[in-house]
N, C-alpha and C positions, 0 to 999 in steps of 0.2 A: 901385658906380656910382650916382650920384645921378640918379634917374629924373625928378626935378622934379615929384613928386606931392604934396609937402607942402602941406596945406591944401586940396587939391582935394576936391570933393564926388563921391562914388562911390555908385551904387546897384547892389546885387547881389541879384537875385531868386533865390529858392530856395537860401538860404544857411545852413540850419541844420546841414547835415552834408555830408560828402564834398567834391566839387569846389567847390561854392558856398561852403562854410565856409572852405576853404583859400584861395580867392580873396579873401574878405573879410579874413581875417587877414593876407594878404600886402600888401594895400593899406594896412592899418593900420600895418604895419611900415614902410611907405614914408612914413608921416606923413599919409595921407589921412584925411578924415572919411568915415565909411561908414554907409550905410543898408541894412538887410537885412530880408528877409521870408521866411516859410515858413508852412506850415499847422500844423505841430506846435509848440505853444507851449513845451513843456519844453526840447526840443533848441534851439529858437531862443533862449531865454533863456540857455542855457549858452554858445552862440556869442556872444551879445551881451556877456556878461561877459568872455569871452576876448578879444574885440576891444577892449573898453573898457580892459582891463588893459595894452594896448599903447600907450595914450595916444590923444589925439585924440577927436573927437566920434563917437558911435555912436547910431543910431536903429534900433529894431527894432519890427516889428509883424506880427502874424499876418495872413495874406493868402492867399486863393485866387486865384492869378494867372489861372486859367481863367475867372474871373468878371470881366467888364469893369468893373463898378462897384467891386468890391473892389480890383482892381489900380489903377484910377485914384485911388481914395482913398489907397492906400498911397503911390503916387508923389507925389501932391500933398503928403502929410504929410512925406515924405522931403525934398522940395524945401524945405518950410518949415523943417524941423529943421536941414538942412545949410546953407541959405542960397544954395546953388548946386548945379548938377548938371553935372559935367565928364565923367563916365564913367558909362555904363550897361552892365551885364553881364546879358544875358538867359540865365539858366542852367537853370531847371527843365525837367523833362520829365514828360509824362504817362505815359511808358513804355507806349505802346500796343502791347503785345506779344501782342495777340490780334487776329486778322483778322476782326473783327466790328464791329458798330455802336459798341460801347463803346470798343474799341481805337482806332478811327478818330476818334471824338469826343474822346477824351482827347488824342490827338496834335494834332488841329486846335486845340483850345481852349488847351492848355497850351504845347505846343512852338511852334506857329506864331502863333496870334492873340495870345497874351500878348506875344510878342516884337514883333509888328507894332504892337500898341496902345501898348506902352511906348515904342517908337521914335517913334511919332506924338507922344506926350505930351512927351518931353524935347527933341525937336528945336527947338522955338521958344526954349526957354531956352538951349540951347547956341548957337544962332545969335546971340542977343542978347549972349552973352559972347564971341563971336568964334570959337567952335569947340568941339569936344568929340570924344569917342571912344565908339563903340558896338561892343560885342562880342557876337556870338551864339555860344553853345556848341552846336555841332552834334555830329557823331559820324562816325567812319569808316564807320559803317553807311549813311550818306548818300552814300557814294562808290561803293558796289558792291552787288550782290545780296547779301542777308543770309540768315540762317537762316529756314527755313519758319515761317510764322505771324507774323513781325514786319514785314510789309510796311508797316503804318501807321507804325510807329516810323521805319523807314528812309526812307519817303517824306517824313515831316515833317522829318527831319534834312537831306534833300536840298533841301527847300524853303527851309530856313534859309540854306543856302549860296547859293542863287539870290537870295534876298531881300537878303542882305548885299551881294552884288555890285551889284545894282540900286540899293540905297540908297547905296552908296559913290559911284557915279557921280552920282546925283541930288543928294546932299548935299555933295559936294566944294566947289561954289562957296560954300557957307555955312561952310566951314572944319571940317566934321564928317567924321571918318574912320569907316568901318564895316568891320569885319573879322570873320572867322569862325574859330573854333578847333574842331578836330575831334579829340577824344580817342579813343584806342583803349580797350581794356579796362582800367579803373581800379579797383583793389581798395581798399576801406576798410571799417572796422567797420560792420556793419549795412547795408552796401550790397548791390547786386545780386550782384556777384561773390563777396562774402563768403558770401551765402546759398547760392550755387552750390557754393562750396568746401566748405561744411558738408553740403550735401545731395546733391551729385553730383560728387564729386571726380574721377572719370574724365573727365567732360566738362570740368571746370576745367583739368585737366592737359593735355587735348587742345588747348584754346585756348592755354594757355601755350606749348605746343610749336610754335605757329605764329608766335611772337614771337621774333625773332632774339636778343634780349637774355636770353631765358630766364626772364622774369618779367612780371608785370603792372605797369602804371604806378601811380604814387602821385598823389593829388590835388594835392600841392604842385608836382609837375612841370607840371601843367596851369596852376596858378595863376601860376607864374613866367612862362609864355608870355603869359598874359592881361594881367598887369600890365605887362610890357614893351610889348606892342602898344598898351596904353592910354596910354603915356607919350610925352613929346616926343622921346624917343630913336627912336621909330618914326614920326616925323612924315611920312615919305614912303611909308608902308605903309598902303594902303587898298584895299579890294576883295580882300584876300588871304584864302586859305584855308590855315590852318596846322595840319596834322596833328600831334598830340602823342601818338605811339603806339608808339615804339620799333620802327618799320618793320613793324608788324603789317599795315598796308595797304601793298601792294607795287606798285600801279600807278604809272606815271609821272605820271598826272594824278589 
């Protein structure tokens, strides 16, 4: 299926590994020009090289998205490098998995405010071009009560769902679609669930037992949903929440 993304300008924040990396690679396979950022320079450079190998233009820069000035500088540089921004994917998380000041600050700065600020920044460019697509990467943790101690993470992910819906309504007259993707448990090398698998396999196996497909998800499965939602094939999809979780979350809503 031709998704019509050839030559489009795409920004993916937090793209050095895992879900963000898979999203950047999938956009490149569709012929898009991609800008990526992350804090870790070594992993970011490897992803940049892998994206570049697929053709098209790629821009990469180290960035702390939780810092407003750092984020703004990256997005401005990405816009200059790509020439246009048609898609913004707000991916990184501060993983506020401690119910204390540090956990809540990380969740507010990285999950929520980085997504809000990036949305503010790209909206005028998208409007001038006649439209665009913004995707927040939330989590099924934002849909239900989560494990003890991760209230900050879950609350931030719930806030992203609400923000996406509000922005979808507000930006529709400008031709900008806003959607939210909520992954379930996604396993990849050096990721959260990889560390759990290595350090606490009984807990890992317990979580897998709650997933009807009997396995955890893969980053590429989230990427496929994100790229489709960003394309013209999803032109009448806005304000949607799309779980990508293999029925791990079981509520009707």
